[in-house]
Backbone as numpy.savetxt, mean C-alpha at the origin, in Angstrom:
# Nx Ny Nz CAx CAy CAz Cx Cy Cz
6.87 -11.82 -11.81 7.30 -10.59 -11.17 8.17 -10.92 -9.97
9.27 -10.16 -9.81 10.11 -10.34 -8.64 9.46 -9.61 -7.47
10.26 -9.14 -6.54 9.72 -8.53 -5.33 8.72 -7.42 -5.65
7.43 -7.57 -5.26 6.44 -6.54 -5.57 6.63 -5.31 -4.69
6.28 -4.15 -5.23 6.32 -2.90 -4.48 4.90 -2.34 -4.49
4.32 -2.25 -3.32 2.90 -1.91 -3.19 2.72 -0.41 -2.96
1.70 0.13 -3.64 1.35 1.54 -3.50 -0.14 1.66 -3.24
-0.51 2.69 -2.49 -1.92 3.02 -2.28 -2.16 4.42 -2.82
-3.27 4.57 -3.53 -3.68 5.88 -4.03 -5.10 6.14 -3.54
-5.25 7.16 -2.74 -6.55 7.48 -2.13 -7.00 8.80 -2.72
-8.06 8.75 -3.50 -8.50 9.91 -4.27 -9.77 10.48 -3.64
-9.71 11.75 -3.25 -10.92 12.35 -2.69 -10.64 13.69 -2.03
-11.16 14.74 -2.63 -11.05 16.07 -2.03 -11.68 16.09 -0.65
-12.71 15.29 -0.46 -13.41 15.28 0.83 -12.54 14.77 1.97
-11.49 14.02 1.65 -10.55 13.58 2.69 -9.58 14.71 3.02
-9.11 15.39 2.00 -8.15 16.47 2.21 -8.78 17.67 2.92
-10.07 17.92 2.69 -10.72 19.02 3.41 -11.39 18.55 4.70
-11.16 17.28 5.05 -11.57 16.70 6.33 -13.08 16.53 6.47
-13.79 16.50 5.35 -15.21 16.16 5.43 -15.40 14.67 5.68
-14.39 13.87 5.31 -14.36 12.44 5.62 -12.97 12.06 6.11
-12.93 11.04 6.95 -11.65 10.54 7.45 -11.21 9.35 6.61
-9.93 9.32 6.29 -9.39 8.20 5.52 -9.36 6.93 6.35
-9.82 5.83 5.78 -9.77 4.53 6.43 -8.95 3.51 5.63
-8.43 3.93 4.50 -7.75 2.98 3.61 -6.30 2.73 4.00
-5.56 3.78 4.34 -4.14 3.61 4.64 -3.93 2.59 5.76
-4.63 2.77 6.86 -4.47 1.87 7.99 -4.83 0.44 7.62
-5.91 0.28 6.86 -6.33 -1.07 6.47 -5.30 -1.74 5.57
-4.84 -1.03 4.55 -3.91 -1.63 3.59 -2.60 -2.00 4.26
-2.08 -1.12 5.12 -0.82 -1.46 5.79 -0.96 -2.70 6.66
-2.08 -2.84 7.34 -2.29 -4.03 8.18 -2.48 -5.28 7.32
-3.23 -5.15 6.22 -3.46 -6.30 5.35 -2.15 -6.78 4.72
-1.29 -5.85 4.34 0.00 -6.23 3.79 0.90 -6.83 4.87
0.87 -6.27 6.06 1.71 -6.78 7.15 1.38 -8.23 7.47
0.11 -8.57 7.37 -0.29 -9.95 7.63 0.31 -10.92 6.61
0.71 -10.39 5.46 1.33 -11.20 4.42 2.86 -11.07 4.42
3.38 -10.26 5.34 4.82 -10.06 5.39 5.33 -9.02 4.42
4.48 -8.07 4.03 4.87 -7.03 3.10 4.48 -5.66 3.66
4.90 -4.61 2.96 4.59 -3.25 3.40 4.38 -2.37 2.17
3.84 -1.19 2.43 3.70 -0.22 1.36 5.04 0.43 1.04
5.27 0.65 -0.25 6.40 1.46 -0.67 6.03 2.93 -0.66
4.78 3.23 -0.96 4.33 4.62 -0.96 2.82 4.71 -0.89
2.33 5.82 -0.34 0.90 6.06 -0.26 0.64 7.52 -0.57
-0.42 7.78 -1.35 -0.74 9.14 -1.78 -2.22 9.43 -1.50
-2.50 10.59 -0.95 -3.87 11.09 -0.85 -3.93 12.34 -1.70
-4.76 12.33 -2.73 -4.81 13.46 -3.66 -6.25 13.86 -3.90
-6.42 15.09 -4.38 -7.76 15.59 -4.66 -8.26 15.10 -6.01
-9.53 15.38 -6.26 -10.17 14.92 -7.50 -9.78 15.83 -8.66
-8.51 15.80 -9.00 -7.98 16.62 -10.07 -7.46 15.71 -11.17
-8.05 15.73 -12.36 -7.67 14.77 -13.41 -6.18 14.78 -13.75
-5.60 15.97 -13.91 -4.19 16.04 -14.27 -3.32 15.42 -13.18
-3.65 15.70 -11.93 -2.88 15.17 -10.81 -3.03 13.65 -10.72
-4.24 13.16 -10.97 -4.47 11.71 -10.94 -3.64 11.02 -12.02
-3.65 11.57 -13.22 -2.86 10.98 -14.32 -1.38 10.98 -13.97
-0.89 12.10 -13.47 0.52 12.20 -13.12 0.91 11.20 -12.04
0.04 11.04 -11.04 0.34 10.11 -9.95 0.32 8.67 -10.44
-0.67 8.34 -11.27 -0.74 6.99 -11.83 0.49 6.70 -12.70
0.88 7.67 -13.49 2.05 7.48 -14.36 3.31 7.27 -13.54
3.44 8.02 -12.45 4.61 7.85 -11.59 4.64 6.46 -10.97
3.52 6.01 -10.44 3.47 4.69 -9.81 3.75 3.61 -10.84
3.18 3.76 -12.03 3.42 2.76 -13.09 4.87 2.73 -13.53
5.59 3.83 -13.34 7.01 3.87 -13.74 7.91 3.16 -12.74
7.39 2.83 -11.57 8.19 2.16 -10.55 8.28 0.66 -10.84
9.44 0.10 -10.66 9.66 -1.31 -10.96 8.78 -2.20 -10.09
8.10 -3.14 -10.72 7.27 -4.14 -10.03 6.19 -3.51 -9.15
5.64 -2.40 -9.61 4.63 -1.71 -8.81 3.28 -2.42 -8.88
2.61 -2.44 -7.74 1.23 -2.91 -7.63 0.45 -1.82 -6.92
-0.68 -1.42 -7.50 -1.43 -0.29 -6.99 -2.80 -0.70 -6.48
-3.16 -0.18 -5.31 -4.53 -0.22 -4.81 -5.03 1.22 -4.83
-5.97 1.51 -5.73 -6.52 2.85 -5.87 -7.95 2.86 -5.35
-8.26 3.89 -4.57 -9.58 3.98 -3.95 -10.25 5.29 -4.35
-11.46 5.18 -4.91 -12.25 6.37 -5.19 -12.26 6.80 -6.64
-13.34 7.46 -7.02 -13.41 8.11 -8.32 -13.80 7.25 -9.49
-14.40 6.06 -9.24 -14.75 5.20 -10.38 -16.26 5.19 -10.64
-17.00 6.11 -10.01 -18.44 6.17 -10.20 -18.82 6.93 -11.47
-20.05 7.46 -11.47 -20.59 8.07 -12.70 -20.87 9.56 -12.56
-20.49 10.17 -11.44 -20.73 11.59 -11.25 -19.60 12.40 -11.90
-19.83 13.70 -12.12 -18.82 14.51 -12.83 -17.47 14.60 -12.14
-17.42 14.35 -10.83 -16.13 14.42 -10.14 -15.43 13.06 -10.06
-15.97 12.05 -10.75 -15.35 10.73 -10.79 -14.48 10.63 -12.04
-13.19 10.87 -11.87 -12.27 10.96 -13.00 -11.38 9.73 -13.16
-11.39 8.81 -12.21 -10.36 7.78 -12.17 -10.37 6.86 -13.38
-11.54 6.49 -13.87 -11.60 5.58 -15.02 -10.89 6.21 -16.22
-11.22 7.45 -16.52 -10.61 8.13 -17.66 -9.12 8.34 -17.42
-8.76 8.72 -16.21 -7.34 8.96 -15.91 -6.52 7.68 -16.03
-7.11 6.56 -15.62 -6.41 5.28 -15.76 -6.20 4.95 -17.23
-7.20 5.26 -18.05 -7.05 5.02 -19.49 -5.94 5.87 -20.09
-5.83 7.11 -19.61 -4.79 8.01 -20.13 -3.41 7.56 -19.67
-3.29 7.23 -18.39 -1.98 6.91 -17.83 -1.49 5.52 -18.21
-2.42 4.59 -18.41 -2.02 3.19 -18.55 -2.37 2.57 -19.90
-3.20 3.24 -20.68 -3.66 2.66 -21.94 -3.61 3.70 -23.07
-4.65 3.70 -23.89 -4.66 4.54 -25.09 -5.38 5.86 -24.88
-5.80 6.13 -23.65 -6.49 7.37 -23.36 -7.97 7.35 -23.65
-8.47 6.22 -24.13 -9.88 6.12 -24.53 -10.59 5.15 -23.61
-11.81 5.51 -23.20 -12.65 4.58 -22.44 -13.45 3.73 -23.41
-13.48 2.42 -23.15 -14.19 1.47 -23.99 -15.31 0.82 -23.18
-16.44 0.62 -23.80 -17.54 -0.04 -23.10 -17.17 -1.50 -22.84
-17.20 -1.88 -21.57 -16.90 -3.25 -21.17 -18.24 -3.99 -21.11
-18.45 -4.91 -22.03 -19.76 -5.54 -22.19 -20.23 -6.24 -20.92
-19.34 -6.96 -20.26 -19.73 -7.68 -19.05 -20.10 -6.70 -17.94
-19.33 -5.64 -17.79 -19.65 -4.64 -16.77 -21.00 -3.99 -17.07
-21.26 -3.68 -18.34 -22.54 -3.07 -18.72 -23.69 -4.03 -18.40
-23.51 -5.30 -18.68 -24.56 -6.29 -18.41 -24.85 -6.37 -16.91
-23.81 -6.36 -16.11 -24.01 -6.42 -14.66 -24.78 -5.21 -14.17
-24.39 -4.04 -14.64 -25.03 -2.80 -14.20 -26.49 -2.75 -14.62
-26.76 -3.10 -15.86 -28.14 -3.05 -16.37 -29.00 -4.11 -15.69
-28.46 -5.30 -15.48 -29.23 -6.35 -14.79 -29.56 -5.94 -13.36
-28.66 -5.21 -12.73 -28.87 -4.79 -11.34 -29.85 -3.62 -11.25
-29.71 -2.65 -12.14 -30.46 -1.41 -12.01 -31.63 -1.27 -12.98
-31.66 -2.09 -14.02 -32.73 -1.97 -15.01 -32.67 -0.64 -15.72
-33.83 -0.03 -15.93 -33.88 1.25 -16.63 -33.18 2.36 -15.87
-33.04 2.19 -14.55 -32.36 3.21 -13.74 -30.86 3.28 -14.05
-30.36 2.30 -14.79 -28.95 2.35 -15.19 -28.68 3.48 -16.16
-29.75 3.95 -16.84 -29.59 5.01 -17.84 -30.09 6.34 -17.30
-29.46 7.42 -17.64 -28.33 7.54 -18.57 -26.96 7.58 -17.88
-26.96 7.53 -16.52 -25.70 7.83 -15.83 -24.95 6.60 -15.32
-25.60 5.71 -14.57 -24.89 4.61 -13.94 -24.19 3.71 -14.95
-24.75 3.59 -16.13 -24.15 2.74 -17.15 -22.77 3.24 -17.57
-22.48 4.50 -17.26 -21.16 5.04 -17.58 -20.05 4.28 -16.85
-20.39 3.65 -15.75 -19.38 2.92 -14.98 -18.85 1.71 -15.73
-19.50 1.36 -16.84 -19.01 0.26 -17.69 -17.99 0.74 -18.70
-17.72 2.05 -18.75 -16.72 2.60 -19.66 -15.37 2.54 -18.95
-14.51 1.63 -19.42 -13.26 1.31 -18.72 -12.07 1.37 -19.66
-10.86 1.41 -19.12 -9.67 1.35 -19.97 -9.62 0.06 -20.78
-9.00 0.12 -21.93 -8.91 -1.04 -22.82 -8.28 -2.24 -22.09
-8.93 -3.40 -22.21 -8.40 -4.62 -21.63 -8.61 -4.77 -20.14
-9.41 -3.89 -19.53 -9.64 -3.98 -18.09 -10.37 -5.28 -17.74
-10.04 -5.82 -16.57 -10.75 -6.96 -16.03 -11.54 -6.50 -14.82
-12.61 -7.22 -14.51 -13.52 -6.77 -13.47 -13.17 -7.33 -12.10
-13.48 -6.52 -11.08 -13.38 -6.94 -9.69 -14.78 -6.98 -9.11
-15.13 -8.09 -8.49 -16.48 -8.25 -7.95 -16.70 -7.35 -6.75
-17.82 -6.65 -6.76 -18.21 -5.79 -5.64 -19.13 -6.58 -4.72
-18.72 -6.84 -3.47 -19.50 -7.69 -2.58 -20.73 -7.02 -1.99
-20.88 -5.71 -2.19 -21.96 -4.98 -1.54 -23.11 -4.70 -2.50
-22.84 -4.01 -3.61 -23.94 -3.64 -4.51 -23.75 -4.15 -5.93
-22.73 -4.99 -6.14 -22.45 -5.64 -7.42 -21.94 -4.70 -8.51
-21.85 -3.39 -8.25 -21.29 -2.50 -9.26 -19.80 -2.79 -9.37
-19.33 -3.24 -10.54 -17.96 -3.78 -10.63 -16.88 -2.70 -10.54
-15.80 -3.06 -9.87 -14.56 -2.30 -9.94 -13.72 -2.93 -11.05
-12.46 -2.48 -11.21 -11.71 -3.03 -12.33 -10.21 -3.02 -12.05
-9.51 -3.82 -12.84 -8.04 -3.90 -12.76 -7.46 -3.73 -14.15
-6.24 -3.22 -14.19 -5.48 -3.12 -15.44 -4.19 -3.91 -15.26
-3.97 -4.83 -16.16 -2.76 -5.66 -16.16 -2.62 -6.53 -14.91
-3.71 -6.73 -14.17 -3.64 -7.49 -12.92 -2.55 -6.95 -12.00
-2.32 -5.65 -12.10 -1.32 -4.98 -11.24 -1.87 -3.69 -10.65
-2.77 -3.07 -11.37 -3.32 -1.78 -10.94 -4.81 -1.99 -10.69
-5.19 -1.87 -9.43 -6.54 -2.22 -8.99 -7.28 -0.96 -8.58
-8.42 -0.72 -9.23 -9.20 0.50 -9.03 -10.54 0.13 -8.39
-10.74 0.67 -7.19 -11.88 0.26 -6.36 -12.66 1.48 -5.88
-13.87 1.26 -5.39 -14.64 2.39 -4.86 -13.99 2.98 -3.62
-14.39 4.19 -3.29 -13.89 4.81 -2.08 -14.53 4.29 -0.81
-15.61 3.54 -0.95 -16.31 3.01 0.23 -15.55 1.82 0.80
-15.07 1.90 2.05 -14.29 0.79 2.61 -15.02 -0.54 2.64
-16.33 -0.50 2.90 -17.07 -1.76 2.98 -17.09 -2.50 1.65
-16.88 -1.80 0.56 -16.80 -2.42 -0.76 -15.36 -2.79 -1.12
-14.46 -1.84 -0.94 -13.10 -2.02 -1.44 -12.23 -2.92 -0.56
-12.41 -2.90 0.73 -11.52 -3.67 1.59 -11.63 -5.18 1.38
-12.84 -5.73 1.22 -12.91 -7.15 0.86 -12.24 -7.45 -0.48
-12.28 -6.49 -1.41 -11.59 -6.67 -2.69 -10.09 -6.79 -2.48
-9.53 -5.92 -1.63 -8.10 -5.95 -1.36 -7.71 -7.29 -0.76
-8.48 -7.77 0.19 -8.18 -9.05 0.83 -8.18 -10.19 -0.19
-9.14 -10.17 -1.09 -9.23 -11.19 -2.13 -8.03 -11.10 -3.08
-7.66 -9.89 -3.44 -6.52 -9.69 -4.34 -5.24 -10.19 -3.69
-5.03 -9.86 -2.43 -3.81 -10.28 -1.74 -3.74 -11.79 -1.57
-4.88 -12.42 -1.38 -4.89 -13.88 -1.28 -4.39 -14.50 -2.58
-4.73 -13.88 -3.70 -4.29 -14.38 -4.99 -2.82 -14.03 -5.25
-2.44 -12.79 -4.94 -1.08 -12.34 -5.23 -0.05 -12.96 -4.30
-0.43 -13.11 -3.03 0.52 -13.60 -2.02 -0.14 -14.77 -1.28
-0.16 -15.95 -1.88 -0.83 -17.08 -1.24 -0.14 -17.54 0.04
1.17 -17.31 0.15 1.92 -17.76 1.31 2.49 -16.56 2.07
2.30 -16.55 3.37 2.82 -15.48 4.21 4.34 -15.53 4.26
4.94 -14.36 4.37 6.39 -14.26 4.49 6.73 -13.85 5.92
7.62 -14.60 6.55 7.95 -14.35 7.95 9.19 -13.47 8.07
9.07 -12.41 8.83 10.21 -11.57 9.18 10.67 -11.92 10.58
11.97 -11.98 10.77 12.58 -12.22 12.08 13.13 -10.89 12.56
12.50 -10.34 13.58 12.81 -8.98 14.03 13.38 -8.98 15.44
14.38 -8.11 15.66 15.00 -7.92 16.96 15.11 -6.42 17.22
14.81 -6.03 18.46 14.76 -4.60 18.79 15.41 -4.35 20.15
16.08 -3.21 20.25 16.65 -2.79 21.53 16.50 -1.28 21.67
16.62 -0.80 22.90 16.67 0.62 23.17 17.96 0.92 23.92
18.72 1.91 23.44 20.00 2.26 24.02 19.98 3.71 24.51
20.73 3.98 25.58 20.81 5.32 26.15 21.95 6.08 25.47
21.68 6.50 24.24 22.68 7.24 23.47 22.00 7.91 22.28
22.78 8.67 21.51 22.29 9.23 20.26 22.46 8.21 19.13
21.70 8.39 18.09 21.74 7.42 17.00 23.03 7.49 16.19
23.76 8.60 16.28 24.99 8.69 15.49 26.05 7.69 15.94
25.85 7.09 17.13 26.74 6.03 17.59 26.74 4.87 16.60
25.63 4.70 15.89 25.43 3.51 15.06 25.63 3.76 13.56
25.92 4.98 13.17 25.93 5.30 11.74 26.90 4.43 10.95
28.10 4.30 11.43 29.09 3.49 10.71 28.63 2.05 10.58
28.00 1.54 11.63 27.50 0.17 11.59 26.32 0.05 10.63
25.44 1.03 10.64 24.30 1.01 9.72 24.76 0.95 8.27
25.84 1.66 7.98 26.33 1.68 6.61 26.85 0.32 6.16
27.08 -0.58 7.10 27.59 -1.92 6.77 26.48 -2.97 6.72
25.24 -2.57 6.98 24.16 -3.55 7.01 23.94 -4.17 5.62
23.78 -5.48 5.54 23.49 -6.12 4.25 22.17 -5.62 3.68
22.06 -5.62 2.37 20.84 -5.13 1.74 19.64 -5.99 2.06
19.88 -7.23 2.49 18.77 -8.14 2.85 18.21 -7.85 4.23
18.84 -6.91 4.94 18.42 -6.58 6.30 17.70 -5.24 6.31
16.51 -5.23 6.89 15.76 -3.99 7.10 16.11 -3.48 8.50
16.53 -2.25 8.60 16.86 -1.71 9.92 16.31 -0.31 10.06
16.09 0.10 11.30 15.60 1.44 11.56 16.19 1.95 12.86
16.29 3.27 12.94 16.80 3.96 14.12 15.82 5.05 14.48
15.22 4.96 15.66 14.20 5.93 16.08 14.67 6.64 17.35
15.23 7.83 17.20 15.72 8.55 18.38 14.61 9.36 19.06
14.79 9.62 20.34 13.86 10.46 21.08 14.60 11.10 22.24
14.33 12.37 22.48 14.98 13.12 23.54 14.06 13.20 24.75
14.54 12.70 25.88 13.82 12.76 27.14 14.49 13.79 28.05
13.86 14.06 29.18 14.41 15.04 30.11 15.77 14.62 30.65
16.04 13.30 30.69 17.32 12.81 31.21 18.31 12.43 30.11
17.98 12.77 28.86 18.92 12.50 27.78 18.32 11.75 26.61
19.18 11.37 25.66 18.74 10.71 24.44 18.54 9.21 24.65
17.56 8.68 23.91 17.39 7.24 23.76 17.16 6.96 22.29
17.60 5.79 21.85 17.37 5.42 20.46 16.93 3.96 20.42
15.89 3.72 19.64 15.39 2.35 19.44 15.95 1.83 18.12
16.63 0.70 18.18 17.21 0.06 17.01 16.41 -1.21 16.71
15.97 -1.33 15.48 15.21 -2.52 15.07 15.86 -3.12 13.82
16.05 -4.43 13.84 16.67 -5.15 12.74 15.76 -6.31 12.35
15.53 -6.50 11.06 14.65 -7.58 10.62 15.11 -8.13 9.28
14.81 -9.40 9.06 15.11 -10.03 7.78 14.29 -11.31 7.66
14.07 -11.73 6.43 13.44 -13.04 6.22 14.42 -14.16 6.49
15.69 -13.83 6.54 16.75 -14.79 6.87 16.99 -14.74 8.37
16.54 -15.76 9.08 16.60 -15.74 10.54 18.04 -15.59 11.06
18.96 -16.33 10.46 20.36 -16.28 10.89 20.97 -14.91 10.64
20.70 -14.34 9.48 21.23 -13.04 9.14 20.67 -11.96 10.06
19.39 -12.04 10.39 18.78 -11.07 11.29 19.47 -11.09 12.65
19.70 -12.28 13.18 20.32 -12.40 14.49 21.78 -11.93 14.46
22.51 -12.31 13.42 23.91 -11.89 13.31 24.02 -10.37 13.20
23.14 -9.76 12.42 23.17 -8.32 12.24 22.83 -7.61 13.54
21.85 -8.12 14.25 21.46 -7.51 15.53 22.59 -7.63 16.55
23.28 -8.75 16.53 24.36 -8.95 17.48 25.47 -7.91 17.28
25.63 -7.41 16.06 26.63 -6.38 15.80 26.34 -5.11 16.60
25.07 -4.78 16.74 24.68 -3.61 17.53 24.95 -3.84 19.01
24.63 -5.03 19.47 24.89 -5.36 20.87 26.39 -5.30 21.17
27.17 -5.87 20.27 28.63 -5.87 20.47 29.16 -4.44 20.55
28.66 -3.57 19.70 29.10 -2.18 19.70 28.75 -1.49 21.02
27.52 -1.70 21.48 27.09 -1.08 22.73 27.91 -1.56 23.92
28.18 -2.84 23.94 28.96 -3.37 25.05 30.41 -2.89 25.00
30.93 -2.76 23.79 32.29 -2.25 23.65 32.40 -0.83 24.16
31.36 -0.03 23.93 31.36 1.37 24.35 30.76 1.57 25.75
30.36 0.46 26.38 29.78 0.51 27.73 28.54 1.40 27.79
27.70 1.26 26.77 26.45 2.01 26.71 25.31 1.12 27.21
24.51 1.67 28.11 23.40 0.91 28.68 22.32 0.70 27.62
21.77 -0.50 27.56 20.70 -0.80 26.61 19.77 -1.86 27.20
18.60 -1.99 26.60 17.65 -3.03 27.00 17.08 -3.67 25.76
16.83 -4.97 25.85 16.27 -5.72 24.73 14.76 -5.76 24.84
14.10 -5.84 23.70 12.65 -5.93 23.66 12.26 -7.30 23.13
11.24 -7.85 23.71 10.72 -9.13 23.23 10.03 -8.90 21.90
10.45 -9.62 20.90 9.86 -9.53 19.56 9.50 -10.92 19.10
8.26 -11.11 18.69 7.91 -12.41 18.14 8.10 -12.39 16.64
8.59 -13.49 16.11 8.75 -13.59 14.66 7.38 -13.73 14.03
7.10 -12.89 13.07 5.75 -12.91 12.50 5.78 -12.37 11.09
4.69 -12.62 10.38 4.49 -11.97 9.08 4.05 -10.55 9.39
4.83 -9.60 8.97 4.53 -8.23 9.37 4.80 -7.25 8.26
């Protein structure tokens, strides 16, 4: 796989109605930043089967997509994710995963029946993800789409383990940032010339004494990052616009 594009899917009506606070988005963005990557997209959706299928299908249609999905893999009637994953990514049928069933039955004994054992019904060809808390397995499809419990104490160690495997080496970004006393439209023509290997952003803000804009430039290519940033400095100095530089450490972010 070439450059991976990471997505988070957070499933839970209880988050949207504010009965619970989401803890996954912040964790995933930080975990990816430590590896020098970022999310391409993040979705929080309710426990609606049609919506889950549609969202999974959309993410799967994206080139080089990797998904971290949280919630909905249990055995209660509102846990739709296993079936939805089968519909969106496989043949639409849940198949009993023998190893998952063995783990569940060994852990729970007779209490596994009739409901908990349902968690062993997975999409065709699913592989298991070890649950560090209660051993109830999560699962992956194609080693690209990872379906985990909604409980952070279970799923977050899984994400860390997955990222260690997917991204064994950290990627370093070289970032440079400045703040200028002007509107961002001063930089539009220059922004349009930025190389595709350069990540840049413009964050304007209006204060009581006028506009300020923060310009940030980053790249894995240290020389290219510095050269691109210097173009902004040259423009500001040519136009006699006051600016200040910010100390930025090069890091995996």
